[in-house]
C-alpha positions as CSV (number, residue, x, y, z in Angstrom):
1,R,164.4,189.7,81.5
2,I,167.6,189.4,79.5
3,E,169.5,191.4,82.1
4,N,168.0,189.5,85.0
5,C,168.8,186.1,83.4
6,T,172.3,187.3,82.6
7,R,173.0,188.3,86.2
8,L,171.7,184.8,87.4
9,I,173.9,183.0,84.8
10,D,177.0,185.1,85.5
11,G,176.5,185.1,89.2
12,T,177.7,182.4,91.6
13,R,174.6,182.0,93.7
14,L,172.4,180.2,91.2
15,E,172.0,176.5,91.9
16,A,173.4,174.3,89.1
17,V,170.0,172.7,88.8
18,R,168.4,176.1,87.9
19,R,171.1,177.3,85.5
20,P,169.6,175.6,82.5
21,L,166.3,177.3,83.2
22,A,168.0,180.7,83.2
23,Y,169.4,180.0,79.8
24,L,166.0,178.8,78.6
25,H,164.3,182.0,79.7
26,R,167.1,184.3,78.4
27,G,166.8,182.4,75.1
28,T,163.1,183.0,74.8
29,A,163.7,186.6,75.7
30,Y,166.2,186.9,72.9
31,I,163.5,185.5,70.5
32,E,161.1,188.2,71.5
33,T,163.8,190.8,70.6
34,W,164.7,189.1,67.3
35,Q,168.2,188.2,68.4
36,Y,167.9,184.7,67.0
37,D,171.6,183.9,67.0
38,K,171.8,184.6,70.8
39,A,168.7,182.6,71.4
40,I,170.0,179.7,69.5
41,S,173.2,179.8,71.6
42,D,171.4,179.9,74.9
43,L,168.8,177.4,74.0
44,T,171.5,175.0,72.8
45,V,173.1,175.3,76.2
46,A,169.8,174.7,78.0
47,I,169.0,171.7,75.8
48,A,172.4,170.2,76.5
49,A,172.1,170.7,80.2
50,L,168.5,169.4,80.4
51,T,169.3,166.4,78.3
52,K,172.1,165.5,80.6
53,E,169.8,165.8,83.6
54,N,167.3,163.5,81.8
55,K,164.4,164.3,84.1
56,R,162.9,167.7,83.2
57,T,161.1,166.6,79.9
58,S,158.7,169.5,79.9
59,E,161.4,172.1,80.0
60,L,163.5,170.3,77.5
61,A,160.5,170.2,75.1
62,Q,159.9,173.9,75.7
63,A,163.6,174.6,74.8
64,Y,163.4,172.5,71.6
65,E,160.3,174.4,70.5
66,A,161.9,177.8,71.4
67,R,165.0,177.0,69.5
68,A,163.0,175.9,66.5
69,V,161.3,179.3,66.5
70,A,164.8,180.9,66.6
71,Y,165.9,178.6,63.7
72,D,162.8,179.7,61.8
73,G,163.9,183.4,62.4
74,E,167.2,182.6,60.8
75,G,165.7,180.8,57.8
76,L,167.1,177.4,59.0
77,Y,164.0,175.4,58.2
78,D,165.5,171.8,58.3
79,K,166.9,172.5,61.8
80,A,163.6,174.0,62.9
81,I,161.6,171.0,61.6
82,D,163.9,168.7,63.6
83,D,163.5,170.7,66.8
84,Y,159.7,171.0,66.4
85,S,159.7,167.2,65.9
86,K,161.7,166.7,69.1
87,A,159.5,169.0,71.1
88,I,156.4,167.1,69.8
89,S,157.9,163.7,70.6
90,L,158.7,165.0,74.2
91,G,155.0,165.8,74.6
92,R,154.9,169.5,73.6
93,K,152.0,169.2,71.3
94,T,151.3,172.9,70.8
95,I,149.8,174.9,68.1
96,V,153.2,176.7,67.7
97,S,154.9,173.3,67.1
98,Y,152.3,171.9,64.7
99,N,151.5,175.2,62.7
100,N,155.2,176.2,62.4
101,R,156.3,172.7,61.4
102,A,153.5,172.6,58.8
103,W,154.7,176.0,57.4
104,D,158.4,174.9,57.3
105,L,157.4,171.6,55.6
106,H,155.4,173.6,53.1
107,K,158.3,175.9,52.4
108,K,160.3,172.8,51.6
109,G,157.7,171.4,49.3
110,Q,156.7,168.6,51.6
111,D,153.0,169.5,51.5
112,A,151.5,166.1,52.2
113,K,153.4,166.0,55.6
114,A,152.6,169.6,56.1
115,L,148.8,169.0,55.8
116,I,148.9,166.5,58.6
117,D,150.4,169.1,61.0
118,A,148.2,171.9,59.6
119,N,145.1,169.8,60.3
120,K,146.3,169.1,63.9
121,A,146.9,172.9,64.4
122,V,143.3,173.7,63.0
123,A,141.8,171.0,65.3
124,M,143.5,172.6,68.3
125,E,142.3,176.2,67.5
126,P,139.6,176.1,64.8
127,D,139.0,179.8,65.1
128,N,142.6,180.8,64.6
129,A,142.9,182.7,61.3
130,A,146.7,182.1,61.1
131,V,146.5,178.3,61.3
132,I,143.6,178.2,58.9
133,E,145.4,180.4,56.4
134,T,148.5,178.1,56.7
135,R,146.3,175.1,55.8
136,G,144.8,177.1,52.9
137,E,148.3,177.7,51.5
138,I,149.0,174.0,51.7
139,Y,145.7,173.1,50.1
140,E,146.5,175.5,47.3
141,K,149.9,174.0,46.7
142,L,148.4,170.5,46.7
143,G,145.9,171.5,44.0
144,R,142.9,171.3,46.3
145,R,141.4,174.5,45.1
146,D,138.0,174.3,46.8
147,A,139.5,173.5,50.2
148,A,142.0,176.3,49.8
149,I,139.3,178.9,48.9
150,A,137.2,177.7,51.8
151,D,140.2,178.1,54.3
152,F,141.1,181.5,52.9
153,R,137.5,182.7,53.3
154,K,137.2,181.2,56.8
155,A,140.5,182.9,57.8
156,L,139.2,186.2,56.6
157,R,136.0,185.7,58.6
158,F,138.2,185.5,61.7
159,D,140.6,188.2,60.7
160,P,139.2,190.5,57.9
161,T,142.6,192.3,57.7
162,M,144.6,189.1,56.8
163,K,146.4,190.1,53.6
164,S,147.8,186.6,53.0
165,A,144.3,185.1,52.9
166,E,143.1,187.8,50.5
167,D,146.2,187.2,48.3
168,G,145.5,183.5,48.3
169,L,142.0,184.1,47.0
170,K,143.3,186.5,44.4
171,R,145.8,183.9,43.2
172,L,142.8,181.5,42.8
173,G,140.8,184.0,40.9
174,V,138.0,184.4,43.4
175,A,136.6,187.3,45.5
176,P,136.8,187.3,49.2
């Protein structure tokens, strides 16, 4: 996918209106291969072009969400939070945006805000062990011990191999 998009970007036959999409798709492909710096570069180009067009909101929101994922990969949590927020404000209300923004806010100690997003993610996919575990981590940090225990146990019901949920229960001094 990276090679195909590169050929399109470097070629002369691609319509200008399609060029931002080639950058968007190559950027997401770079994320899949953990080349976050290249992803950020391509997605920034895509965002600039799509913002200038001011009509393809769905693709722009997708580009913001993807760049946020790349920022997460680089440990740039403030930038990731900003981009998840932009994606959500443009209508991309996905489990990725809500759960990842919750996790980033949690890492920055903003657990009250993180809980709002974690609850939205759990409401979207109530059987997703990862989002339940995220909320458990936030509950733990907020001192809501019983809620944290319940979420860690629930996460383990959906994914019995989830080490982070097991570790959470151990930190709280209870058995799975």
